[in-house]
KEDOSE-596824 format. One record per residue: residue number from 1; x, y, z of N, C-alpha, C in turn. Coordinates in pm, 1 decimal, always signed. Layout:
KEDOSE-596824
<atom n="NUM" n_u="X" n_v="Y" n_w="Z" ca_u="X" ca_v="Y" ca_w="Z" c_u="X" c_v="Y" c_w="Z"/>
...
end
This chain:
KEDOSE-596824
<atom n="1" n_u="+16232.8" n_v="+14622.2" n_w="+5388.9" ca_u="+16240.4" ca_v="+14636.7" ca_w="+5244.1" c_u="+16148.2" c_v="+14750.2" c_w="+5204.1"/>
<atom n="2" n_u="+16187.1" n_v="+14856.3" n_w="+5140.0" ca_u="+16102.1" ca_v="+14960.3" ca_w="+5090.2" c_u="+15990.9" c_v="+14914.6" c_w="+4991.7"/>
<atom n="3" n_u="+15882.6" n_v="+14974.7" n_w="+4996.3" ca_u="+15779.1" ca_v="+14963.7" ca_w="+4900.3" c_u="+15804.6" c_v="+15026.6" c_w="+4763.9"/>
<atom n="4" n_u="+15764.1" n_v="+14968.1" n_w="+4658.6" ca_u="+15779.3" ca_v="+15024.4" ca_w="+4531.1" c_u="+15647.0" c_v="+15026.3" c_w="+4459.3"/>
<atom n="5" n_u="+15628.3" n_v="+15130.3" n_w="+4376.0" ca_u="+15504.8" ca_v="+15140.3" ca_w="+4298.9" c_u="+15546.9" c_v="+15140.4" c_w="+4148.1"/>
<atom n="6" n_u="+15474.0" n_v="+15056.6" n_w="+4077.8" ca_u="+15502.9" ca_v="+15056.6" ca_w="+3934.6" c_u="+15374.8" c_v="+15081.6" c_w="+3855.3"/>
<atom n="7" n_u="+15382.2" n_v="+15180.8" n_w="+3761.5" ca_u="+15260.2" ca_v="+15206.8" ca_w="+3680.6" c_u="+15250.1" c_v="+15107.8" c_w="+3571.2"/>
<atom n="8" n_u="+15138.0" n_v="+15043.8" n_w="+3564.8" ca_u="+15110.1" ca_v="+14940.8" ca_w="+3456.2" c_u="+14981.5" c_v="+14968.4" c_w="+3374.2"/>
<atom n="9" n_u="+14989.0" n_v="+14897.7" n_w="+3274.0" ca_u="+14851.6" ca_v="+14897.6" ca_w="+3193.7" c_u="+14783.5" c_v="+14770.2" c_w="+3182.9"/>
<atom n="10" n_u="+14813.7" n_v="+14685.1" n_w="+3280.5" ca_u="+14758.0" ca_v="+14558.9" ca_w="+3288.1" c_u="+14858.2" c_v="+14443.8" c_w="+3251.3"/>
<atom n="11" n_u="+14823.9" n_v="+14325.5" n_w="+3278.8" ca_u="+14925.1" ca_v="+14219.3" ca_w="+3246.6" c_u="+14873.9" c_v="+14096.5" c_w="+3306.2"/>
<atom n="12" n_u="+14969.9" n_v="+14007.6" n_w="+3352.0" ca_u="+14931.5" ca_v="+13861.7" ca_w="+3400.3" c_u="+14859.1" c_v="+13879.8" c_w="+3535.1"/>
<atom n="13" n_u="+14765.9" n_v="+13801.6" n_w="+3543.1" ca_u="+14692.8" ca_v="+13774.9" ca_w="+3678.8" c_u="+14708.0" c_v="+13631.0" c_w="+3703.8"/>
<atom n="14" n_u="+14768.5" n_v="+13608.3" n_w="+3829.8" ca_u="+14791.6" ca_v="+13463.9" ca_w="+3870.9" c_u="+14683.8" c_v="+13420.7" c_w="+3963.9"/>
<atom n="15" n_u="+14627.3" n_v="+13307.2" n_w="+3936.0" ca_u="+14516.5" ca_v="+13234.8" ca_w="+4015.8" c_u="+14589.8" c_v="+13123.1" c_w="+4094.6"/>
<atom n="16" n_u="+14525.1" n_v="+13085.0" n_w="+4205.3" ca_u="+14571.0" ca_v="+12989.6" ca_w="+4288.1" c_u="+14598.0" c_v="+12859.5" c_w="+4221.4"/>
<atom n="17" n_u="+14718.6" n_v="+12792.0" n_w="+4228.2" ca_u="+14738.9" ca_v="+12648.1" ca_w="+4172.1" c_u="+14692.7" c_v="+12542.0" c_w="+4256.5"/>
<atom n="18" n_u="+14691.2" n_v="+12572.2" n_w="+4390.7" ca_u="+14654.4" ca_v="+12460.8" ca_w="+4482.2" c_u="+14502.2" c_v="+12453.6" c_w="+4494.3"/>
<atom n="19" n_u="+14442.4" n_v="+12328.8" n_w="+4491.4" ca_u="+14303.6" ca_v="+12307.6" ca_w="+4520.0" c_u="+14288.5" c_v="+12290.4" c_w="+4669.4"/>
<atom n="20" n_u="+14197.7" n_v="+12378.3" n_w="+4732.4" ca_u="+14169.5" ca_v="+12357.7" ca_w="+4868.4" c_u="+14293.2" c_v="+12430.2" c_w="+4949.5"/>
<atom n="21" n_u="+14312.2" n_v="+12362.9" n_w="+5070.2" ca_u="+14416.9" ca_v="+12411.0" ca_w="+5156.6" c_u="+14546.4" c_v="+12354.0" c_w="+5122.5"/>
<atom n="22" n_u="+14650.3" n_v="+12439.3" n_w="+5141.0" ca_u="+14786.8" ca_v="+12385.0" ca_w="+5144.4" c_u="+14812.3" c_v="+12324.7" c_w="+5276.6"/>
<atom n="23" n_u="+14839.1" n_v="+12195.5" n_w="+5284.0" ca_u="+14846.1" ca_v="+12126.0" ca_w="+5412.7" c_u="+14978.9" c_v="+12131.6" c_w="+5484.1"/>
<atom n="24" n_u="+15088.6" n_v="+12181.1" n_w="+5399.1" ca_u="+15221.8" ca_v="+12195.1" ca_w="+5457.5" c_u="+15299.2" c_v="+12294.6" c_w="+5380.5"/>
<atom n="25" n_u="+15372.0" n_v="+12380.3" n_w="+5455.6" ca_u="+15443.7" ca_v="+12468.4" ca_w="+5402.3" c_u="+15598.0" c_v="+12466.4" c_w="+5448.8"/>
<atom n="26" n_u="+15697.4" n_v="+12492.1" n_w="+5374.9" ca_u="+15829.5" ca_v="+12482.7" ca_w="+5404.4" c_u="+15908.2" c_v="+12595.2" c_w="+5334.6"/>
<atom n="27" n_u="+16009.6" n_v="+12637.2" n_w="+5399.0" ca_u="+16108.2" ca_v="+12729.8" ca_w="+5325.7" c_u="+16197.4" c_v="+12648.3" c_w="+5248.4"/>
<atom n="28" n_u="+16215.5" n_v="+12689.4" n_w="+5118.8" ca_u="+16308.4" ca_v="+12610.3" ca_w="+5035.2" c_u="+16399.4" c_v="+12720.1" c_w="+4970.5"/>
<atom n="29" n_u="+16527.6" n_v="+12676.5" n_w="+4984.6" ca_u="+16629.7" ca_v="+12765.6" ca_w="+4925.8" c_u="+16638.9" c_v="+12732.0" c_w="+4774.9"/>
<atom n="30" n_u="+16589.1" n_v="+12825.7" n_w="+4694.5" ca_u="+16569.8" ca_v="+12806.8" ca_w="+4557.0" c_u="+16703.4" c_v="+12856.4" c_w="+4486.5"/>
<atom n="31" n_u="+16755.3" n_v="+12771.4" n_w="+4400.1" ca_u="+16870.4" ca_v="+12807.4" ca_w="+4320.6" c_u="+16843.3" c_v="+12868.4" c_w="+4203.5"/>
<atom n="32" n_u="+16853.4" n_v="+13006.7" n_w="+4209.7" ca_u="+16811.8" ca_v="+13086.3" ca_w="+4097.0" c_u="+16881.3" c_v="+13046.8" c_w="+3952.7"/>
<atom n="33" n_u="+17008.7" n_v="+13005.2" n_w="+3964.8" ca_u="+17067.9" ca_v="+12974.9" ca_w="+3836.0" c_u="+17004.8" c_v="+12852.0" c_w="+3755.9"/>
<atom n="34" n_u="+16926.1" n_v="+12782.2" n_w="+3832.1" ca_u="+16869.3" ca_v="+12653.8" ca_w="+3747.9" c_u="+16729.9" c_v="+12709.1" c_w="+3691.2"/>
<atom n="35" n_u="+16683.3" n_v="+12818.7" n_w="+3708.1" ca_u="+16554.3" ca_v="+12873.8" ca_w="+3643.5" c_u="+16578.6" c_v="+12927.8" c_w="+3517.4"/>
<atom n="36" n_u="+16460.5" n_v="+12924.3" n_w="+3441.7" ca_u="+16470.5" ca_v="+12994.2" ca_w="+3297.6" c_u="+16343.0" c_v="+13090.3" c_w="+3305.7"/>
<atom n="37" n_u="+16330.3" n_v="+13158.2" n_w="+3191.0" ca_u="+16215.2" ca_v="+13239.9" ca_w="+3172.3" c_u="+16089.1" c_v="+13171.6" c_w="+3164.2"/>
<atom n="38" n_u="+16086.7" n_v="+13039.7" n_w="+3158.4" ca_u="+15966.7" ca_v="+12965.7" ca_w="+3169.3" c_u="+15906.1" c_v="+12972.4" c_w="+3316.5"/>
<atom n="39" n_u="+15994.2" n_v="+12989.5" n_w="+3397.1" ca_u="+15957.9" ca_v="+12990.4" ca_w="+3545.3" c_u="+15955.1" c_v="+13127.0" c_w="+3608.5"/>
<atom n="40" n_u="+16017.9" n_v="+13222.7" n_w="+3548.6" ca_u="+16020.3" ca_v="+13360.3" ca_w="+3597.8" c_u="+15971.4" c_v="+13454.1" c_w="+3494.3"/>
<atom n="41" n_u="+15873.6" n_v="+13546.6" n_w="+3544.8" ca_u="+15810.8" ca_v="+13638.4" ca_w="+3448.3" c_u="+15900.6" c_v="+13752.7" c_w="+3417.1"/>
<atom n="42" n_u="+15849.0" n_v="+13842.1" n_w="+3330.2" ca_u="+15932.0" ca_v="+13959.1" ca_w="+3286.6" c_u="+15958.7" c_v="+14054.8" c_w="+3397.9"/>
<atom n="43" n_u="+15882.0" n_v="+14057.7" n_w="+3499.5" ca_u="+15893.9" ca_v="+14142.1" ca_w="+3612.2" c_u="+15989.7" c_v="+14082.7" c_w="+3734.8"/>
<atom n="44" n_u="+16034.0" n_v="+13974.0" n_w="+3693.2" ca_u="+16128.0" ca_v="+13905.4" ca_w="+3798.3" c_u="+16050.6" c_v="+13827.7" c_w="+3913.5"/>
<atom n="45" n_u="+15937.0" n_v="+13784.8" n_w="+3887.4" ca_u="+15852.8" ca_v="+13698.2" ca_w="+3985.3" c_u="+15857.6" c_v="+13556.5" c_w="+3950.2"/>
<atom n="46" n_u="+15877.8" n_v="+13473.3" n_w="+4038.5" ca_u="+15867.0" ca_v="+13321.8" ca_w="+4023.8" c_u="+15713.2" c_v="+13299.5" c_w="+4008.3"/>
<atom n="47" n_u="+15687.1" n_v="+13230.6" n_w="+3901.9" ca_u="+15548.2" ca_v="+13191.2" ca_w="+3856.2" c_u="+15492.1" c_v="+13082.7" c_w="+3956.1"/>
<atom n="48" n_u="+15364.0" n_v="+13093.7" n_w="+3983.4" ca_u="+15302.8" ca_v="+12982.0" ca_w="+4060.2" c_u="+15307.3" c_v="+12852.1" c_w="+3985.9"/>
<atom n="49" n_u="+15318.8" n_v="+12744.3" n_w="+4051.8" ca_u="+15302.6" ca_v="+12618.9" ca_w="+3989.4" c_u="+15450.1" c_v="+12551.5" c_w="+3957.9"/>
<atom n="50" n_u="+15547.9" n_v="+12631.9" n_w="+3976.4" ca_u="+15685.6" ca_v="+12556.6" ca_w="+3954.9" c_u="+15716.8" c_v="+12459.7" c_w="+4052.4"/>
<atom n="51" n_u="+15756.5" n_v="+12341.5" n_w="+4005.3" ca_u="+15790.8" ca_v="+12237.9" ca_w="+4094.5" c_u="+15946.0" c_v="+12227.0" c_w="+4130.3"/>
<atom n="52" n_u="+15970.7" n_v="+12192.4" n_w="+4261.3" ca_u="+16109.4" ca_v="+12192.6" ca_w="+4305.6" c_u="+16139.0" c_v="+12068.4" c_w="+4380.9"/>
<atom n="53" n_u="+16257.9" n_v="+12015.4" n_w="+4383.5" ca_u="+16314.5" ca_v="+11917.4" ca_w="+4458.1" c_u="+16347.9" c_v="+11981.2" c_w="+4593.7"/>
<atom n="54" n_u="+16375.2" n_v="+11893.3" n_w="+4687.2" ca_u="+16411.0" ca_v="+11935.9" ca_w="+4818.9" c_u="+16537.4" c_v="+12031.4" c_w="+4824.9"/>
<atom n="55" n_u="+16624.9" n_v="+12017.8" n_w="+4728.2" ca_u="+16749.6" ca_v="+12088.0" ca_w="+4727.5" c_u="+16728.2" c_v="+12237.1" c_w="+4668.8"/>
<atom n="56" n_u="+16602.1" n_v="+12260.9" n_w="+4626.9" ca_u="+16570.3" ca_v="+12394.1" ca_w="+4564.7" c_u="+16600.2" c_v="+12397.3" c_w="+4413.3"/>
<atom n="57" n_u="+16627.3" n_v="+12287.7" n_w="+4346.6" ca_u="+16642.8" ca_v="+12280.4" ca_w="+4208.7" c_u="+16531.2" c_v="+12225.0" c_w="+4128.4"/>
<atom n="58" n_u="+16509.9" n_v="+12258.7" n_w="+4001.2" ca_u="+16401.9" ca_v="+12192.3" ca_w="+3926.4" c_u="+16430.1" c_v="+12045.6" c_w="+3908.3"/>
<atom n="59" n_u="+16313.0" n_v="+11982.7" n_w="+3880.5" ca_u="+16328.6" ca_v="+11838.8" ca_w="+3853.2" c_u="+16380.2" c_v="+11825.6" c_w="+3722.3"/>
<atom n="60" n_u="+16494.9" n_v="+11733.4" n_w="+3709.6" ca_u="+16562.1" ca_v="+11700.4" ca_w="+3590.1" c_u="+16547.1" c_v="+11557.1" c_w="+3550.5"/>
<atom n="61" n_u="+16606.7" n_v="+11524.3" n_w="+3445.4" ca_u="+16617.1" ca_v="+11376.0" ca_w="+3406.7" c_u="+16674.5" c_v="+11293.0" c_w="+3518.2"/>
<atom n="62" n_u="+16640.9" n_v="+11179.4" n_w="+3526.8" ca_u="+16704.5" ca_v="+11080.7" ca_w="+3631.2" c_u="+16601.4" c_v="+11023.9" c_w="+3723.2"/>
<atom n="63" n_u="+16636.5" n_v="+10902.8" n_w="+3777.0" ca_u="+16540.7" ca_v="+10836.4" ca_w="+3871.1" c_u="+16566.4" c_v="+10884.9" c_w="+4009.8"/>
<atom n="64" n_u="+16476.1" n_v="+10854.9" n_w="+4095.1" ca_u="+16490.6" ca_v="+10889.2" ca_w="+4237.0" c_u="+16454.8" c_v="+11033.3" c_w="+4279.0"/>
<atom n="65" n_u="+16406.6" n_v="+11117.9" n_w="+4183.2" ca_u="+16376.0" ca_v="+11250.5" ca_w="+4206.4" c_u="+16220.2" c_v="+11252.7" c_w="+4235.4"/>
<atom n="66" n_u="+16182.1" n_v="+11337.1" n_w="+4316.5" ca_u="+16039.9" ca_v="+11364.9" ca_w="+4341.2" c_u="+16004.5" c_v="+11511.9" c_w="+4370.0"/>
<atom n="67" n_u="+15888.5" n_v="+11551.6" n_w="+4345.7" ca_u="+15846.4" ca_v="+11684.8" ca_w="+4369.8" c_u="+15834.3" c_v="+11709.5" c_w="+4512.7"/>
<atom n="68" n_u="+15924.2" n_v="+11783.3" n_w="+4575.2" ca_u="+15918.9" ca_v="+11822.1" ca_w="+4721.5" c_u="+15823.5" c_v="+11933.8" c_w="+4760.8"/>
<atom n="69" n_u="+15815.5" n_v="+12034.8" n_w="+4655.8" ca_u="+15746.8" ca_v="+12150.1" ca_w="+4678.8" c_u="+15700.3" c_v="+12223.1" c_w="+4554.4"/>
<atom n="70" n_u="+15595.2" n_v="+12298.9" n_w="+4570.9" ca_u="+15545.1" ca_v="+12372.0" ca_w="+4450.5" c_u="+15521.5" c_v="+12522.6" c_w="+4490.5"/>
<atom n="71" n_u="+15565.6" n_v="+12604.5" n_w="+4409.5" ca_u="+15540.5" ca_v="+12747.2" ca_w="+4434.8" c_u="+15389.1" c_v="+12792.1" c_w="+4431.7"/>
<atom n="72" n_u="+15335.5" n_v="+12832.3" n_w="+4548.3" ca_u="+15193.8" ca_v="+12847.2" ca_w="+4552.0" c_u="+15145.7" c_v="+12983.6" c_w="+4507.1"/>
<atom n="73" n_u="+15238.9" n_v="+13084.5" n_w="+4492.3" ca_u="+15194.1" ca_v="+13210.2" ca_w="+4446.2" c_u="+15322.1" c_v="+13282.8" c_w="+4383.8"/>
<atom n="74" n_u="+15287.3" n_v="+13392.0" n_w="+4317.1" ca_u="+15400.7" ca_v="+13471.1" ca_w="+4260.3" c_u="+15490.9" c_v="+13523.4" c_w="+4373.0"/>
<atom n="75" n_u="+15618.0" n_v="+13514.5" n_w="+4356.2" ca_u="+15720.4" ca_v="+13553.9" ca_w="+4461.3" c_u="+15830.7" c_v="+13632.6" c_w="+4391.8"/>
<atom n="76" n_u="+15846.9" n_v="+13750.5" n_w="+4436.7" ca_u="+15951.9" ca_v="+13834.8" ca_w="+4387.6" c_u="+16090.7" c_v="+13796.3" c_w="+4407.1"/>
<atom n="77" n_u="+16174.1" n_v="+13771.8" n_w="+4307.6" ca_u="+16311.4" ca_v="+13733.9" ca_w="+4321.7" c_u="+16402.7" c_v="+13845.7" c_w="+4329.0"/>
<atom n="78" n_u="+16360.1" n_v="+13965.7" n_w="+4311.1" ca_u="+16445.8" ca_v="+14096.3" ca_w="+4331.7" c_u="+16562.6" c_v="+14082.3" c_w="+4234.0"/>
<atom n="79" n_u="+16519.3" n_v="+14062.9" n_w="+4102.1" ca_u="+16629.5" ca_v="+14049.8" ca_w="+3998.7" c_u="+16710.3" c_v="+14185.6" c_w="+3980.7"/>
<atom n="80" n_u="+16824.6" n_v="+14190.8" n_w="+3958.9" ca_u="+16898.3" ca_v="+14305.6" ca_w="+3914.0" c_u="+16872.9" c_v="+14344.0" c_w="+3776.7"/>
<atom n="81" n_u="+16843.0" n_v="+14257.9" n_w="+3696.2" ca_u="+16822.0" ca_v="+14295.6" ca_w="+3540.3" c_u="+16678.6" c_v="+14253.5" c_w="+3508.4"/>
<atom n="82" n_u="+16596.8" n_v="+14345.2" n_w="+3465.3" ca_u="+16463.7" ca_v="+14324.8" ca_w="+3424.2" c_u="+16441.9" c_v="+14362.9" c_w="+3271.4"/>
<atom n="83" n_u="+16375.8" n_v="+14293.7" n_w="+3193.9" ca_u="+16327.4" ca_v="+14160.1" ca_w="+3224.8" c_u="+16445.0" c_v="+14054.9" c_w="+3223.4"/>
<atom n="84" n_u="+16439.2" n_v="+13958.7" n_w="+3296.9" ca_u="+16533.3" ca_v="+13858.9" ca_w="+3311.9" c_u="+16546.0" c_v="+13772.1" c_w="+3180.0"/>
<atom n="85" n_u="+16662.5" n_v="+13735.0" n_w="+3154.0" ca_u="+16681.6" ca_v="+13643.1" ca_w="+3041.5" c_u="+16744.3" c_v="+13511.0" c_w="+3087.3"/>
<atom n="86" n_u="+16737.8" n_v="+13415.1" n_w="+3009.6" ca_u="+16795.5" ca_v="+13277.1" ca_w="+3045.8" c_u="+16946.6" c_v="+13304.0" c_w="+3093.9"/>
<atom n="87" n_u="+17015.4" n_v="+13384.5" n_w="+3014.3" ca_u="+17158.6" ca_v="+13411.5" ca_w="+3055.4" c_u="+17165.6" c_v="+13473.3" c_w="+3197.5"/>
<atom n="88" n_u="+17083.6" n_v="+13583.6" n_w="+3222.9" ca_u="+17091.9" ca_v="+13653.4" ca_w="+3347.8" c_u="+17053.8" c_v="+13564.8" c_w="+3465.2"/>
<atom n="89" n_u="+16953.8" n_v="+13473.6" n_w="+3443.3" ca_u="+16916.8" ca_v="+13382.0" ca_w="+3551.7" c_u="+17031.3" c_v="+13282.2" c_w="+3572.3"/>
<atom n="90" n_u="+17084.3" n_v="+13229.1" n_w="+3469.7" ca_u="+17189.5" ca_v="+13127.4" ca_w="+3486.5" c_u="+17315.5" c_v="+13189.7" c_w="+3546.9"/>
<atom n="91" n_u="+17342.6" n_v="+13320.5" n_w="+3547.0" ca_u="+17444.0" ca_v="+13378.7" ca_w="+3607.5" c_u="+17414.2" c_v="+13426.6" c_w="+3753.9"/>
<atom n="92" n_u="+17298.0" n_v="+13412.3" n_w="+3789.4" ca_u="+17256.6" ca_v="+13455.1" ca_w="+3932.4" c_u="+17289.2" c_v="+13331.5" c_w="+4026.8"/>
<atom n="93" n_u="+17381.0" n_v="+13346.5" n_w="+4108.6" ca_u="+17428.2" ca_v="+13234.2" ca_w="+4193.7" c_u="+17358.2" c_v="+13237.8" c_w="+4335.6"/>
<atom n="94" n_u="+17253.8" n_v="+13312.8" n_w="+4353.0" ca_u="+17191.0" ca_v="+13321.5" ca_w="+4482.0" c_u="+17104.0" c_v="+13199.8" c_w="+4519.3"/>
<atom n="95" n_u="+17100.5" n_v="+13167.5" n_w="+4644.1" ca_u="+16995.2" ca_v="+13066.4" ca_w="+4688.5" c_u="+16908.1" c_v="+13150.6" c_w="+4766.0"/>
<atom n="96" n_u="+16785.9" n_v="+13155.9" n_w="+4711.2" ca_u="+16681.2" ca_v="+13254.0" ca_w="+4757.7" c_u="+16565.8" c_v="+13180.1" c_w="+4843.1"/>
<atom n="97" n_u="+16557.5" n_v="+13213.4" n_w="+4970.7" ca_u="+16463.9" ca_v="+13137.4" ca_w="+5057.9" c_u="+16314.7" c_v="+13175.5" c_w="+5029.0"/>
<atom n="98" n_u="+16239.3" n_v="+13082.4" n_w="+4983.4" ca_u="+16092.0" ca_v="+13106.2" ca_w="+4950.7" c_u="+16004.8" c_v="+12998.3" c_w="+5014.5"/>
<atom n="99" n_u="+15879.2" n_v="+13048.5" n_w="+5065.5" ca_u="+15786.5" ca_v="+12953.2" ca_w="+5111.3" c_u="+15718.1" c_v="+12874.3" c_w="+5005.1"/>
<atom n="100" n_u="+15713.5" n_v="+12758.6" n_w="+5021.4" ca_u="+15659.9" ca_v="+12660.2" ca_w="+4920.6" c_u="+15563.4" c_v="+12557.8" c_w="+4986.7"/>
<atom n="101" n_u="+15457.4" n_v="+12526.9" n_w="+4907.7" ca_u="+15360.2" ca_v="+12420.4" ca_w="+4947.9" c_u="+15422.5" c_v="+12284.8" c_w="+4930.5"/>
<atom n="102" n_u="+15427.7" n_v="+12207.9" n_w="+5043.5" ca_u="+15477.8" ca_v="+12071.5" ca_w="+5034.3" c_u="+15385.9" c_v="+11968.4" c_w="+5047.7"/>
<atom n="103" n_u="+15266.4" n_v="+11992.9" n_w="+5097.1" ca_u="+15160.9" ca_v="+11887.7" ca_w="+5097.0" c_u="+15029.2" c_v="+11950.5" c_w="+5044.2"/>
<atom n="104" n_u="+14965.5" n_v="+11886.8" n_w="+4941.1" ca_u="+14846.1" ca_v="+11937.7" ca_w="+4877.0" c_u="+14824.6" c_v="+11885.9" c_w="+4744.3"/>
<atom n="105" n_u="+14729.7" n_v="+11945.1" n_w="+4674.8" ca_u="+14685.0" ca_v="+11907.9" ca_w="+4534.2" c_u="+14699.1" c_v="+12022.8" c_w="+4446.6"/>
<atom n="106" n_u="+14766.8" n_v="+12007.0" n_w="+4335.6" ca_u="+14788.8" ca_v="+12117.5" ca_w="+4239.8" c_u="+14703.3" c_v="+12088.0" c_w="+4122.1"/>
<atom n="107" n_u="+14630.5" n_v="+12194.9" n_w="+4081.1" ca_u="+14553.8" ca_v="+12191.1" ca_w="+3950.8" c_u="+14648.1" c_v="+12204.5" c_w="+3834.1"/>
<atom n="108" n_u="+14661.2" n_v="+12095.8" n_w="+3755.3" ca_u="+14758.4" ca_v="+12102.0" ca_w="+3652.4" c_u="+14723.0" c_v="+12203.4" c_w="+3538.1"/>
<atom n="109" n_u="+14597.9" n_v="+12200.5" n_w="+3493.7" ca_u="+14563.0" ca_v="+12302.7" ca_w="+3399.7" c_u="+14602.7" c_v="+12445.6" c_w="+3442.2"/>
<atom n="110" n_u="+14573.0" n_v="+12482.7" n_w="+3559.7" ca_u="+14605.4" ca_v="+12628.3" ca_w="+3600.2" c_u="+14768.1" c_v="+12637.9" c_w="+3611.2"/>
<atom n="111" n_u="+14825.4" n_v="+12548.3" n_w="+3671.9" ca_u="+14976.8" ca_v="+12563.6" ca_w="+3677.8" c_u="+15048.5" c_v="+12564.2" c_w="+3537.0"/>
<atom n="112" n_u="+14997.5" n_v="+12474.7" n_w="+3453.7" ca_u="+15059.5" ca_v="+12486.4" ca_w="+3319.4" c_u="+15025.6" c_v="+12620.9" c_w="+3250.9"/>
<atom n="113" n_u="+14901.3" n_v="+12667.4" n_w="+3269.9" ca_u="+14869.6" ca_v="+12793.1" ca_w="+3201.3" c_u="+14951.1" c_v="+12904.4" c_w="+3249.6"/>
<atom n="114" n_u="+14968.2" n_v="+12920.1" n_w="+3386.5" ca_u="+15052.8" ca_v="+13023.9" ca_w="+3455.3" c_u="+15193.4" c_v="+13023.0" c_w="+3408.9"/>
<atom n="115" n_u="+15242.9" n_v="+12903.3" n_w="+3392.5" ca_u="+15383.0" ca_v="+12889.6" ca_w="+3346.3" c_u="+15408.4" c_v="+12911.9" c_w="+3202.4"/>
<atom n="116" n_u="+15305.5" n_v="+12885.8" n_w="+3131.8" ca_u="+15305.2" ca_v="+12907.1" ca_w="+2980.8" c_u="+15373.7" c_v="+12794.6" c_w="+2909.5"/>
<atom n="117" n_u="+15377.7" n_v="+12670.8" n_w="+2979.6" ca_u="+15434.7" ca_v="+12561.2" ca_w="+2928.4" c_u="+15367.5" c_v="+12428.8" c_w="+2997.4"/>
<atom n="118" n_u="+15382.1" n_v="+12315.0" n_w="+2938.7" ca_u="+15341.3" ca_v="+12196.3" ca_w="+3009.4" c_u="+15443.7" c_v="+12141.0" c_w="+3096.6"/>
<atom n="119" n_u="+15400.9" n_v="+12073.0" n_w="+3203.7" ca_u="+15506.4" ca_v="+11999.2" ca_w="+3286.2" c_u="+15565.7" c_v="+11897.0" c_w="+3182.6"/>
<atom n="120" n_u="+15693.2" n_v="+11891.7" n_w="+3194.6" ca_u="+15770.1" ca_v="+11784.6" ca_w="+3110.5" c_u="+15753.6" c_v="+11648.3" c_w="+3175.2"/>
<atom n="121" n_u="+15802.5" n_v="+11551.9" n_w="+3095.5" ca_u="+15783.2" ca_v="+11415.9" ca_w="+3146.4" c_u="+15858.3" c_v="+11381.9" c_w="+3270.0"/>
<atom n="122" n_u="+15972.8" n_v="+11441.5" n_w="+3296.3" ca_u="+16043.1" ca_v="+11420.5" ca_w="+3423.9" c_u="+15968.3" c_v="+11484.7" c_w="+3540.8"/>
<atom n="123" n_u="+15909.8" n_v="+11602.9" n_w="+3526.2" ca_u="+15816.1" ca_v="+11657.4" ca_w="+3636.8" c_u="+15697.0" c_v="+11582.4" c_w="+3655.7"/>
<atom n="124" n_u="+15635.8" n_v="+11520.8" n_w="+3549.1" ca_u="+15510.2" ca_v="+11446.0" ca_w="+3569.4" c_u="+15548.0" c_v="+11308.5" c_w="+3651.5"/>
<atom n="125" n_u="+15661.8" n_v="+11256.4" n_w="+3619.2" ca_u="+15701.5" ca_v="+11132.5" ca_w="+3685.8" c_u="+15735.4" c_v="+11171.6" c_w="+3823.8"/>
<atom n="126" n_u="+15800.9" n_v="+11276.3" n_w="+3861.4" ca_u="+15841.6" ca_v="+11331.1" ca_w="+3980.3" c_u="+15734.2" c_v="+11350.6" c_w="+4078.8"/>
<atom n="127" n_u="+15607.1" n_v="+11394.5" n_w="+4022.6" ca_u="+15487.6" ca_v="+11421.3" ca_w="+4108.9" c_u="+15430.7" c_v="+11276.0" c_w="+4153.7"/>
<atom n="128" n_u="+15455.4" n_v="+11166.2" n_w="+4076.6" ca_u="+15404.4" ca_v="+11031.7" ca_w="+4113.5" c_u="+15510.7" c_v="+10948.9" c_w="+4180.4"/>
<atom n="129" n_u="+15618.8" n_v="+11007.1" n_w="+4194.7" ca_u="+15734.9" ca_v="+10926.1" ca_w="+4257.6" c_u="+15716.3" c_v="+10912.7" c_w="+4420.2"/>
<atom n="130" n_u="+15762.9" n_v="+10801.1" n_w="+4465.3" ca_u="+15754.3" ca_v="+10783.9" ca_w="+4607.4" c_u="+15822.5" c_v="+10898.7" c_w="+4671.9"/>
<atom n="131" n_u="+15761.5" n_v="+10956.6" n_w="+4777.3" ca_u="+15821.2" ca_v="+11062.6" ca_w="+4855.1" c_u="+15744.4" c_v="+11194.1" c_w="+4823.3"/>
<atom n="132" n_u="+15682.9" n_v="+11205.5" n_w="+4711.6" ca_u="+15615.2" ca_v="+11332.6" ca_w="+4678.7" c_u="+15474.8" c_v="+11337.0" c_w="+4751.9"/>
<atom n="133" n_u="+15463.9" n_v="+11439.5" n_w="+4826.2" ca_u="+15321.1" ca_v="+11467.9" ca_w="+4888.9" c_u="+15240.8" c_v="+11565.7" c_w="+4825.1"/>
<atom n="134" n_u="+15274.1" n_v="+11597.5" n_w="+4698.0" ca_u="+15209.8" ca_v="+11690.6" ca_w="+4605.6" c_u="+15133.8" c_v="+11604.8" c_w="+4503.7"/>
<atom n="135" n_u="+15007.9" n_v="+11618.6" n_w="+4505.3" ca_u="+14924.5" ca_v="+11547.6" ca_w="+4403.2" c_u="+14897.6" c_v="+11645.0" c_w="+4284.8"/>
<atom n="136" n_u="+14884.0" n_v="+11586.7" n_w="+4164.0" ca_u="+14857.1" ca_v="+11674.0" ca_w="+4052.3" c_u="+14722.2" c_v="+11623.7" c_w="+3993.8"/>
<atom n="137" n_u="+14641.1" n_v="+11704.1" n_w="+3955.6" ca_u="+14517.4" ca_v="+11667.7" ca_w="+3893.4" c_u="+14544.0" c_v="+11611.0" c_w="+3744.1"/>
<atom n="138" n_u="+14450.0" n_v="+11526.9" n_w="+3699.6" ca_u="+14480.0" ca_v="+11467.6" ca_w="+3566.6" c_u="+14469.9" c_v="+11560.4" c_w="+3448.5"/>
<atom n="139" n_u="+14397.2" n_v="+11661.9" n_w="+3456.1" ca_u="+14389.9" ca_v="+11739.9" ca_w="+3336.0" c_u="+14482.6" c_v="+11858.6" c_w="+3329.1"/>
end
């Protein structure tokens, strides 16, 4: 993949969302069409702290779902349209392989700040559900 250079005047800085070591990493096929601009920044990068199920989709309403993996760092989704919109993300049918943290502790404050939104009630329940090996701090 060729390198690219983009002249900027400053912008978002992403800090680590995991506390300490990430004890497990797995490749997860992320379903781009399930993402929104809450999870993807204006430059087409997946924000750190986004929680995924094992099938690569976001946690939604329903029982039996658990957080399988959390995005540990910004990862480029190589979007065709920048800045992405919810419409262009929904129309993107790619399954994109990304390395995700599957065992560890996530700092809730940092993750929510980086995403620009709070984890919703379904996500919070999925962190605590049986099967999740990702722990979330209380604050």
